[in-house]
C-alpha positions as CSV (number, residue, x, y, z in Angstrom):
1,M,-48.1,-8.4,-16.1
2,R,-45.1,-9.7,-14.3
3,V,-41.8,-8.5,-15.7
4,Q,-39.1,-11.1,-15.3
5,R,-36.1,-9.0,-16.2
6,V,-35.4,-5.4,-17.1
7,S,-32.9,-5.0,-20.0
8,L,-31.4,-1.7,-21.1
9,A,-30.1,-1.9,-24.7
10,A,-27.8,0.9,-25.9
11,Q,-26.2,1.4,-29.3
12,V,-22.5,2.1,-28.9
13,A,-19.4,2.5,-31.0
14,D,-17.3,-0.1,-29.2
15,V,-19.3,-3.2,-27.9
16,R,-16.3,-5.1,-26.6
17,G,-14.7,-2.1,-24.9
18,G,-18.0,-1.3,-23.2
19,A,-18.4,-4.9,-22.1
20,A,-14.9,-4.9,-20.6
21,F,-15.5,-1.6,-18.8
22,Y,-18.7,-2.9,-17.0
23,T,-17.2,-6.2,-16.3
24,E,-14.0,-4.8,-14.8
25,H,-15.3,-1.8,-12.9
26,F,-18.9,-2.6,-12.0
27,A,-19.0,-6.4,-11.5
28,F,-21.3,-7.1,-14.4
29,R,-21.0,-10.7,-15.6
30,P,-21.0,-11.2,-19.4
31,T,-23.4,-13.8,-20.7
32,M,-22.2,-13.2,-24.3
33,V,-19.8,-10.9,-25.9
34,W,-19.3,-10.5,-29.7
35,D,-18.5,-7.6,-31.9
36,H,-22.3,-7.2,-32.7
37,V,-23.8,-7.8,-29.2
38,A,-22.8,-8.0,-25.6
39,K,-25.2,-9.1,-22.8
40,L,-24.1,-8.3,-19.3
41,V,-26.0,-9.1,-16.1
42,Q,-25.6,-7.7,-12.6
43,P,-25.4,-10.6,-10.1
44,D,-28.3,-10.8,-7.6
45,T,-30.5,-8.5,-9.6
46,D,-32.8,-8.8,-12.6
47,F,-31.0,-6.2,-14.6
48,E,-29.4,-6.8,-17.9
49,L,-27.3,-4.4,-20.0
50,V,-27.2,-5.0,-23.7
51,L,-24.6,-3.2,-25.9
52,L,-25.3,-3.1,-29.6
53,P,-23.2,-1.5,-32.4
54,G,-24.6,1.6,-34.0
55,A,-23.8,5.0,-32.4
56,A,-20.6,6.9,-32.9
57,R,-21.1,8.4,-29.5
58,A,-23.7,7.1,-27.1
59,G,-25.7,9.6,-25.0
60,G,-29.0,10.5,-23.5
61,V,-29.0,7.6,-21.1
62,I,-28.1,7.4,-17.4
63,I,-27.5,4.0,-15.9
64,A,-28.1,4.5,-12.2
65,L,-26.5,1.9,-9.9
66,E,-27.5,2.0,-6.3
67,V,-24.5,1.3,-4.0
68,A,-23.9,1.2,-0.3
69,D,-21.1,3.9,-0.2
70,V,-20.8,6.3,-3.1
71,R,-17.7,8.0,-1.8
72,A,-15.8,4.6,-1.5
73,E,-16.9,3.6,-5.0
74,A,-15.8,7.0,-6.4
75,E,-12.4,6.6,-4.8
76,R,-12.1,3.1,-6.1
77,L,-12.9,4.2,-9.6
78,A,-10.5,7.2,-9.4
79,A,-7.7,4.9,-8.3
80,A,-8.4,2.8,-11.4
81,G,-7.9,5.9,-13.5
82,I,-11.6,6.6,-14.3
83,A,-12.5,10.3,-14.2
84,T,-15.3,10.7,-11.7
85,G,-17.6,13.7,-11.2
86,P,-17.9,15.3,-7.8
87,V,-19.8,13.4,-5.0
88,Q,-22.8,15.5,-4.2
89,D,-25.7,15.3,-1.9
90,E,-29.1,16.2,-3.3
91,E,-31.9,17.8,-1.2
92,W,-34.2,14.7,-1.6
93,G,-31.7,12.5,0.2
94,E,-29.6,11.0,-2.5
95,R,-25.8,11.0,-2.6
96,L,-24.4,10.5,-6.1
97,C,-21.5,10.8,-8.5
98,Q,-21.3,10.2,-12.2
99,V,-18.7,8.6,-14.6
100,R,-18.8,8.1,-18.3
101,D,-18.2,4.7,-19.9
102,P,-15.8,4.5,-23.0
103,N,-18.8,4.9,-25.3
104,G,-20.1,8.1,-23.6
105,L,-22.9,6.6,-21.5
106,T,-23.4,8.1,-18.1
107,V,-23.2,5.8,-15.1
108,Q,-24.5,7.3,-11.9
109,L,-23.7,5.8,-8.6
110,V,-26.5,6.5,-6.1
111,Q,-26.7,6.1,-2.3
112,W,-29.7,6.9,-0.2
113,L,-28.8,8.9,2.9
114,G,-32.0,8.2,4.7
115,E,-34.9,6.0,4.1
116,R,-35.1,4.9,0.5
117,P,-38.3,6.1,-1.2
118,A,-40.6,3.2,-2.2
C-alpha cells in the first residue's frame, strides 16, 4: 500500500477558531473552512489537519510538528501571546515544548539534537 496523504481529523468545539490558530501560528494553509469542517494542509508535506465539530473540549491527541529550532519557535509563539510549556531536552535526543490550541489539542514542537532516528 502506498499512502498518499496522512490526515488527522479531530472533533473540536470551535472549527473556525482552530483553523485560524493553525493558519496564523503554524503556517497551515486552509483548503476549506466552514463551520462544520476545516481542512488545513502543511505546505511541502503530505499532512492534512481536519477539524470537525463535536467535542466540547478536545483532548487525547498530540500533534507533533518537527521544526529546526524549538527555542526560536517557542519565543515566537510567546511573543504572540500563546502560553508555551517549558523547552526541555529528552534523553533520547529530542528537544520539545508544547502549546495548546484554542480547542485544547496539544501541539508539540520537536527538534532533533543529533541524528534523527529513522
